C-alpha positions as CSV (number, residue, x, y, z in Angstrom):
1,M,-9.2,24.0,20.7
2,S,-6.7,22.4,23.0
3,V,-7.2,22.3,26.6
4,P,-4.6,23.9,28.6
5,G,-2.2,21.7,29.9
6,S,-3.1,18.8,27.7
7,T,-0.4,17.2,25.4
8,R,-1.9,16.7,21.9
9,V,-1.3,13.2,20.4
10,S,0.0,12.4,17.1
11,P,-2.8,11.0,14.7
12,W,-0.1,8.2,13.8
13,V,0.0,7.0,17.4
14,P,-2.8,4.4,17.1
15,W,-1.5,3.1,13.9
16,T,1.9,2.3,16.0
17,F,-0.7,0.0,18.0
18,L,-2.2,-1.4,14.9
19,L,0.8,-2.0,13.5
20,P,2.0,-5.6,14.8
21,V,-1.5,-6.7,13.9
22,L,-1.8,-5.5,10.3
23,V,2.2,-6.8,9.5
24,F,0.7,-10.2,11.0
25,Y,-2.4,-10.3,8.7
26,A,-0.4,-9.1,5.7
27,L,2.0,-11.9,6.3
28,F,-0.4,-14.8,7.3
29,L,-3.6,-13.9,5.3
30,V,-3.5,-11.1,2.7
31,F,-0.1,-12.2,1.0
32,P,-0.8,-16.0,0.7
33,V,-4.2,-15.6,-0.7
34,A,-2.9,-12.6,-3.2
35,F,0.0,-15.6,-4.0
36,S,-2.8,-18.5,-4.5
37,F,-4.5,-16.4,-6.7
38,D,-1.7,-15.8,-8.7
39,V,-0.8,-19.1,-8.8
40,S,-3.9,-20.1,-10.2
41,L,-3.4,-17.9,-13.3
42,H,-0.1,-19.9,-13.8
43,N,0.4,-23.8,-14.9
44,W,2.8,-24.7,-11.9
45,N,4.2,-27.5,-10.7
46,M,6.5,-26.5,-8.0
47,L,9.5,-27.5,-9.8
48,T,10.3,-24.3,-11.1
49,P,10.1,-20.8,-10.3
50,L,6.5,-19.4,-10.7
51,S,8.0,-16.6,-12.9
52,A,9.3,-19.1,-15.2
53,S,5.6,-21.0,-15.7
54,P,3.3,-20.6,-18.8
55,Y,0.6,-17.8,-17.8
56,T,-2.8,-19.6,-18.3
57,G,-5.1,-16.6,-17.4
58,G,-8.7,-17.7,-16.6
59,A,-7.8,-21.7,-18.4
60,Q,-7.8,-23.2,-14.9
61,Y,-11.1,-21.8,-13.8
62,T,-12.8,-22.9,-17.2
63,G,-11.2,-26.0,-17.3
64,L,-12.9,-27.0,-13.9
65,L,-16.2,-26.7,-15.8
66,T,-15.4,-29.8,-17.8
67,D,-13.4,-31.7,-15.3
68,P,-15.7,-34.6,-14.7
69,V,-13.9,-35.6,-11.4
70,F,-14.2,-32.1,-9.9
71,I,-18.2,-32.0,-11.0
72,A,-18.6,-35.3,-9.3
73,A,-16.5,-33.9,-6.1
74,L,-18.5,-31.1,-5.8
75,E,-22.3,-33.4,-6.0
76,H,-20.6,-35.7,-3.4
77,N,-19.9,-32.4,-1.3
78,L,-23.5,-31.2,-2.0
79,L,-25.5,-34.3,-1.0
80,L,-23.2,-34.6,2.4
81,W,-24.1,-30.9,2.9
82,I,-27.6,-31.4,2.3
83,L,-28.0,-34.6,4.5
84,G,-25.1,-34.0,7.0
85,V,-26.3,-30.5,8.3
86,P,-29.8,-31.5,8.6
87,L,-29.4,-34.9,10.2
88,L,-26.5,-33.3,12.7
89,V,-28.5,-30.5,13.8
90,G,-31.8,-32.7,14.0
91,I,-30.2,-35.5,16.1
92,G,-28.3,-33.2,17.9
93,L,-31.6,-31.1,19.2
94,I,-33.2,-34.5,19.7
95,L,-30.4,-35.8,22.2
96,A,-30.3,-32.2,23.8
97,L,-34.1,-32.4,24.4
98,A,-33.6,-36.0,26.1
99,L,-30.5,-35.0,28.4
100,E,-32.7,-32.3,29.7
101,A,-35.5,-34.8,30.7
102,V,-33.4,-37.2,32.7
103,R,-31.2,-36.6,35.8
104,T,-28.0,-38.3,35.2
105,Q,-26.9,-35.8,32.2
106,T,-23.1,-35.8,33.3
107,A,-22.2,-39.2,32.3
108,L,-24.4,-39.4,29.3
109,R,-22.8,-35.9,27.8
110,Y,-19.8,-37.3,28.1
111,L,-20.4,-40.8,26.4
112,L,-22.1,-38.5,23.5
113,F,-19.6,-36.2,23.3
114,L,-16.7,-38.6,23.3
115,P,-16.0,-39.2,19.7
116,A,-16.0,-35.5,19.0
117,T,-12.9,-35.2,20.7
118,L,-11.2,-37.8,18.9
119,S,-9.0,-37.6,15.7
120,P,-10.9,-37.9,12.4
121,V,-8.2,-40.0,11.0
122,A,-8.1,-42.4,14.0
123,I,-12.0,-42.8,13.6
124,G,-11.9,-43.3,10.0
125,I,-9.2,-46.0,10.9
126,C,-10.9,-47.5,13.5
127,W,-14.5,-47.5,11.6
128,V,-12.3,-49.1,8.6
129,Y,-11.7,-52.0,10.9
130,L,-15.5,-51.9,12.0
131,L,-17.0,-52.6,8.6
132,S,-14.3,-54.7,6.9
133,G,-15.1,-58.0,5.9
134,V,-14.1,-59.5,9.0
135,G,-15.3,-56.9,11.0
136,P,-17.6,-57.1,13.8
137,V,-20.4,-55.2,11.5
138,N,-20.5,-57.9,9.3
139,A,-20.0,-60.7,11.8
140,V,-23.3,-59.4,13.5
141,L,-25.1,-59.4,10.1
142,Q,-23.5,-62.8,9.0
143,S,-25.0,-64.1,12.4
144,M,-28.3,-62.5,11.8
145,G,-28.5,-64.6,8.1
146,L,-28.1,-61.8,6.3
147,A,-25.2,-61.1,3.6
148,S,-22.0,-59.4,4.4
149,Q,-21.8,-55.7,2.9
150,P,-18.7,-54.4,1.1
151,F,-19.3,-50.9,2.8
152,L,-16.2,-48.7,1.7
153,S,-15.1,-51.2,-1.1
154,S,-18.4,-50.5,-2.6
155,P,-19.0,-47.4,-4.8
156,G,-22.6,-47.3,-4.0
157,Q,-22.1,-47.6,-0.1
158,A,-18.8,-45.7,0.4
159,L,-20.3,-42.2,0.6
160,W,-23.2,-43.0,2.8
161,V,-20.5,-44.6,5.2
162,I,-18.6,-41.7,5.0
163,L,-22.1,-39.5,5.6
164,G,-23.1,-41.7,8.6
165,V,-19.3,-41.9,10.3
166,Y,-19.3,-37.6,9.9
167,V,-22.7,-37.4,11.6
168,W,-21.8,-40.1,14.3
169,S,-18.2,-38.6,15.0
170,T,-19.9,-34.5,15.3
171,V,-23.3,-35.0,16.7
172,G,-22.1,-35.0,20.0
173,L,-20.8,-31.5,19.7
174,A,-24.0,-30.5,18.3
175,M,-25.4,-32.0,21.3
176,L,-23.7,-29.9,23.6
177,V,-24.2,-26.5,22.0
178,L,-27.9,-27.2,22.0
179,V,-27.6,-28.0,25.7
180,A,-26.2,-24.4,26.5
181,G,-28.8,-23.2,24.1
182,L,-31.4,-24.9,26.1
183,K,-29.9,-23.8,29.5
184,S,-30.4,-20.2,28.4
185,I,-34.3,-20.5,28.2
186,P,-35.7,-18.8,31.4
187,V,-37.6,-21.4,33.5
188,S,-40.1,-18.7,34.7
189,L,-41.0,-18.4,30.8
190,L,-41.8,-22.2,30.2
191,E,-44.0,-22.2,33.4
192,A,-46.0,-19.0,32.3
193,A,-46.7,-20.6,28.9
194,T,-47.7,-24.2,30.5
195,M,-50.0,-22.0,33.3
196,D,-51.5,-20.5,30.2
197,G,-52.5,-23.9,28.7
198,A,-49.3,-24.0,26.1
199,T,-48.9,-27.6,25.3
200,G,-45.4,-29.3,24.8
201,G,-45.5,-28.6,21.2
202,R,-46.5,-24.9,21.3
203,R,-43.6,-24.5,23.7
204,F,-41.1,-25.9,21.8
205,W,-42.2,-24.1,18.4
206,H,-43.1,-20.7,20.1
207,I,-40.3,-20.6,23.2
208,T,-37.5,-23.3,22.5
209,L,-37.0,-23.0,18.8
210,P,-36.5,-18.9,18.7
211,V,-34.5,-18.6,21.5
212,I,-31.8,-21.6,20.5
213,K,-31.9,-20.1,17.3
214,P,-28.4,-18.5,17.5
215,S,-26.9,-22.2,18.6
216,L,-29.1,-23.8,15.3
217,L,-27.2,-21.0,13.1
218,F,-23.8,-21.8,14.8
219,L,-24.5,-25.2,14.0
220,T,-25.2,-24.9,10.4
221,V,-22.5,-22.5,9.6
222,T,-20.0,-24.2,11.1
223,N,-20.7,-27.9,9.9
224,T,-21.3,-26.3,6.3
225,I,-18.2,-25.1,6.0
226,A,-16.6,-28.3,8.1
227,I,-18.6,-30.8,5.1
228,W,-17.5,-28.4,2.0
229,Q,-14.1,-29.0,3.4
230,L,-14.2,-32.6,4.2
231,F,-10.8,-34.3,3.8
232,D,-9.3,-36.0,7.1
233,L,-11.9,-38.2,7.6
234,I,-12.4,-39.4,3.9
235,A,-8.2,-39.7,3.5
236,G,-8.1,-41.8,6.6
237,M,-11.4,-44.2,5.8
238,T,-10.6,-44.5,1.8
239,T,-6.6,-44.8,1.9
240,A,-6.7,-46.9,5.3
241,S,-9.8,-49.2,3.4
242,T,-7.6,-49.9,0.2
243,G,-4.3,-49.3,0.6
244,G,-2.1,-46.6,-1.0
245,E,-2.2,-42.5,-1.2
246,G,-3.5,-43.2,-4.4
247,A,-6.7,-45.0,-3.5
248,M,-7.9,-41.5,-1.5
249,G,-11.3,-40.7,-2.6
250,G,-12.1,-44.0,-4.0
251,P,-13.2,-46.5,-5.0
252,I,-13.4,-45.4,-8.2
253,N,-13.9,-41.7,-7.3
254,A,-17.0,-42.7,-5.2
255,T,-16.1,-40.9,-2.1
256,Q,-14.0,-37.6,-3.9
257,T,-14.7,-34.2,-2.6
258,V,-13.3,-31.3,-3.5
259,A,-10.8,-31.0,-0.5
260,T,-9.4,-34.7,-1.5
261,Y,-9.3,-33.8,-5.2
262,M,-7.6,-30.7,-4.3
263,Y,-4.8,-32.3,-2.5
264,Q,-3.9,-35.1,-5.4
265,V,-4.2,-32.3,-8.2
266,A,-1.6,-30.5,-6.2
267,F,0.6,-33.1,-4.5
268,Q,0.4,-36.2,-7.0
269,D,-0.3,-34.5,-10.0
270,L,1.6,-31.3,-9.2
271,N,-0.6,-29.0,-10.7
272,M,-0.8,-25.9,-8.2
273,G,-2.3,-23.7,-10.3
274,K,-5.3,-26.1,-10.9
275,A,-5.6,-27.0,-7.4
276,S,-5.3,-23.2,-6.5
277,A,-8.0,-22.4,-8.8
278,M,-10.6,-25.4,-7.2
279,A,-9.8,-23.7,-3.8
280,F,-11.2,-20.1,-4.9
281,A,-13.9,-21.9,-6.4
282,L,-14.6,-23.3,-3.2
283,L,-14.2,-20.3,-1.0
284,I,-16.7,-18.7,-3.6
285,V,-18.9,-21.6,-3.4
286,L,-18.9,-21.2,0.7
287,A,-19.3,-17.6,0.8
288,V,-22.7,-17.9,-1.3
289,V,-23.7,-20.8,1.0
290,T,-22.9,-19.4,3.9
291,L,-24.6,-15.9,2.8
292,V,-27.9,-17.6,1.8
293,Q,-28.2,-19.4,5.7
294,V,-27.8,-16.1,7.3
295,L,-30.3,-14.4,5.4
296,L,-32.6,-17.5,5.8
297,F,-32.1,-17.1,9.6
298,R,-32.6,-13.3,9.7
299,R,-35.9,-13.8,7.6
300,G,-36.6,-16.1,10.6
301,G,-36.4,-13.3,12.9
302,L,-33.1,-13.5,14.2
303,E,-30.4,-10.7,14.1
304,V,-27.0,-11.5,12.7
305,N,-24.4,-9.0,13.7
């Protein structure tokens, strides 16, 4: 039943408004993903047409399971993730709580947030100099009567240095996000808890922590993705420390991650099929890890839309 004087709108009219967005996503999301998956099923070197490249099926994916460098890269990513996210969130929370207790917050916030505004490559190059054999860090160690350390030149120390630099460069952003979360806590709620005799620890556990859970989830998920995709910082530090593009992820693959190994396979070995297979393997890992994190936060009482 139509209303007198009303104009009936064609059901296709809404689609005309959605069409530009759909075309954009089709060109820049759907097509690249579909093309990458097709590439992962071929042995393509970018020098010949994809249609003329040998079809390998799932061989590129099964081959990853027996690739020792890829397995080592996964282990390095796993170590960086297991240690990096708790350190980053924990230190960021400590700094945020400390800032709430001081008056000169603006200057301290700026100083702590400053490293997060710098380029990861620039950060890497600066730390390469600081940790070099003639750098200030080793100079301080020698002045204290301690032996100088190889740091990035040592297979046993390089990954720990990468972890430390990553946490240092991003903890300011974590602090800022958590400061915003702490600001959202009603003062009246904290005052009421204090009047009821709640100690500082009980106020933090039963009031502060539940309120900032969305901020904690945001930091956990975003830094999980960032660590599993970590490339520019490692490329800048390892390439600058040993010289030459071939040294990326060194020494002796000690800092190799999935992202750096993917780059080498794609643009040095010209094996785009294997690199695309690694990209989809990384996508699956990130999807599973992120889903587990969201489910754990939901079990803790946080509703995630």
